[in-house]
C-alpha positions in Angstrom: 63.3 127.8 55.3 66.6 129.0 56.8 69.9 128.1 55.1 72.7 127.0 57.3 76.2 128.0 56.3 79.2 126.0 57.5 82.5 127.9 57.6 85.7 125.8 57.4 88.7 127.4 59.0 91.9 126.2 57.2 94.6 124.8 59.4 97.8 126.8 59.6 100.8 125.3 57.9 104.4 126.0 58.4 107.7 125.2 56.4 109.9 125.5 59.5 112.2 122.4 59.8 111.7 119.9 62.6 114.0 120.5 65.5 117.1 118.3 65.6 117.0 115.4 68.0 118.8 115.8 71.2 121.8 113.7 72.1 124.3 112.9 69.3 125.0 115.8 67.0 123.5 115.4 63.5 126.9 116.1 61.8 130.3 115.3 63.1 132.4 118.2 64.3 135.8 116.6 63.8 137.5 113.6 62.2 136.2 111.9 59.1 132.7 112.3 57.5 131.5 109.2 59.3 132.3 110.7 62.6 135.2 108.4 63.3 138.5 109.9 64.4 141.0 110.9 61.8 143.5 108.3 60.7 146.4 110.4 62.0 145.3 109.5 65.5 145.6 105.8 64.9 147.2 103.7 67.6 150.9 102.9 67.0 150.2 99.1 67.0 147.7 99.7 64.2 150.3 101.5 62.2 152.7 98.7 62.8 150.2 96.2 61.4 149.9 98.3 58.3 153.6 98.8 57.8 154.8 95.3 58.8 156.9 94.9 55.6 158.9 98.0 56.5 159.4 96.9 60.1 160.5 93.4 59.0 162.9 95.0 56.5 164.5 97.2 59.1 164.9 94.3 61.5 166.4 92.1 58.8 169.0 94.7 57.7 170.0 95.4 61.3 170.6 91.7 62.0 172.5 91.0 58.8 174.8 94.1 58.9 175.5 94.2 62.7 179.0 92.6 62.3 180.0 94.2 59.0 181.8 97.1 60.6 184.4 94.8 62.1 184.8 92.6 59.0 186.7 92.9 55.7 185.3 95.3 53.1 185.9 92.7 50.4 183.8 90.1 52.3 180.9 92.5 52.7 180.9 93.7 49.1 181.2 90.0 48.0 178.2 88.9 50.1 175.9 91.7 48.9 177.2 91.4 45.3 176.4 87.7 45.3 172.9 88.3 46.5 172.1 91.2 44.1 171.2 89.1 41.0 168.6 87.3 43.1 166.5 90.5 43.2 165.8 90.9 39.4 165.6 87.1 39.1 162.6 87.0 41.5 160.8 89.7 39.4 161.5 87.8 36.2 160.1 84.5 37.6 157.0 86.0 39.2 156.4 88.0 36.0 156.4 84.8 33.9 154.1 83.0 36.4 151.7 85.9 36.2 150.4 85.7 39.7 151.6 88.0 42.5 150.4 85.6 45.1 153.5 83.4 44.5 155.8 86.2 45.4 156.7 85.2 48.9 157.0 81.4 48.1 159.3 82.3 45.2 161.4 84.4 47.6 161.7 81.4 49.9 162.8 79.2 47.1 165.3 81.8 46.0 166.8 82.1 49.4 167.1 78.3 49.6 168.8 78.3 46.3 171.3 81.0 47.5 172.1 78.9 50.6 172.6 75.8 48.4 174.9 77.6 46.0 176.9 79.2 48.8 177.6 75.7 50.3 179.5 74.5 47.3 182.6 75.9 45.4 181.8 74.4 42.0 179.9 77.2 40.3 179.7 80.9 41.0 176.7 82.0 42.9 176.0 85.3 41.0 176.8 83.8 37.6 174.3 81.0 38.3 171.6 83.4 39.3 172.2 85.6 36.2 172.2 82.5 34.0 168.8 81.4 35.5 167.4 84.8 34.9 168.5 84.8 31.3 167.0 81.3 30.8 163.7 82.5 32.1 163.8 85.5 29.8 164.5 83.2 26.8 161.5 81.1 27.9 159.4 84.2 28.0 160.5 85.4 24.6 159.6 82.0 23.1 156.5 81.0 25.0 155.0 84.4 25.5 154.4 86.5 28.6 151.2 87.1 30.7 151.8 90.9 31.1 152.5 91.8 27.6 155.7 92.5 25.6 156.3 96.0 27.1 156.4 94.8 30.7 158.4 91.8 29.7 161.0 94.1 28.0 161.2 96.2 31.2 161.8 93.2 33.3 164.4 91.9 30.9 166.3 95.2 31.0 166.2 95.2 34.8 167.7 91.7 34.9 170.5 92.7 32.5 171.4 96.0 34.3 171.3 94.7 37.9 173.0 91.5 36.9 175.8 93.4 35.2 176.3 95.8 38.2 176.7 92.7 40.4 179.2 90.9 38.2 181.2 94.0 37.5 181.2 95.1 41.2 182.5 91.7 42.2 185.2 91.7 39.5 186.8 95.1 40.3 188.6 96.3 43.4 186.4 96.3 46.5 186.9 100.0 47.0 185.2 100.6 43.6 183.0 97.5 43.8 181.2 98.7 46.8 179.8 101.7 44.9 178.7 99.6 41.9 177.0 97.0 44.2 175.5 99.8 46.3 174.2 101.4 43.1 172.6 98.1 42.1 170.8 97.8 45.5 169.7 101.4 45.6 168.3 101.5 42.1 166.6 98.2 42.7 165.0 99.8 45.7 163.6 102.5 43.4 162.5 99.7 41.1 160.6 98.1 44.0 158.8 101.4 44.9 157.8 102.0 41.3 156.2 98.5 41.2 154.6 99.2 44.6 153.1 102.4 43.2 151.9 100.8 40.0 150.8 97.6 41.9 152.3 95.3 39.2 154.1 92.0 38.9 154.9 91.3 42.5 152.8 91.5 45.8 152.6 94.9 47.3 153.9 93.7 50.7 157.0 92.3 49.0 157.6 95.5 47.0 157.5 97.5 50.2 159.7 95.1 52.1 162.3 94.7 49.3 162.4 98.4 48.6 163.3 99.3 52.2 165.8 96.5 52.4 167.5 97.6 49.2 167.8 101.2 50.2 169.2 100.4 53.6 171.7 98.0 52.2 172.9 100.6 49.7 173.3 103.2 52.5 175.2 100.6 54.6 177.6 99.9 51.7 178.2 103.6 51.0 179.0 104.5 54.6 180.8 101.3 55.6 184.3 102.1 56.9 
């Protein structure tokens, strides 16, 4: 009886990688990791949408300061000195509410209050705003604060400092008052950008808008002839 031997030939194996598919490259050669163009090539309209608070601030300052060069220095210093206490007052109120979403409505209410106070001659506009800010601070000290005592103390200090700069700037000679009022607007602009960086108390869009407005107003006061 003859035995039959079966020989099995093993198939050849290989560890070579499969060829990359043709067409789109497997990895992007430029731009971001996802293959999209880098953000620095964004269309100007897209950048404007992202920076609309800055654009709105610049437009507002241009409109409100267009006629100041031909007016009296005392009138300009008085107008911006009257408005300065509104800035820390907004922060104090929004801080006590504890919800940044109310920032823009509170601004609208504040502007309406400014217009109403400016239409009468019974009470001083900046003194009234400072008094309201102090009242809210007393309310916060008694009833508590949603952001903690440390943040409350910072907001209280801001209200006192900016309010004092406004009142003193309005009380002294306009040539000196312009620098005190400008300092108040400038440092409140720094205040805004710090809050924008920390993303605290107020809405980020408001912090950006208010910061740009404040800095531009300060520069305008300093270089106003």
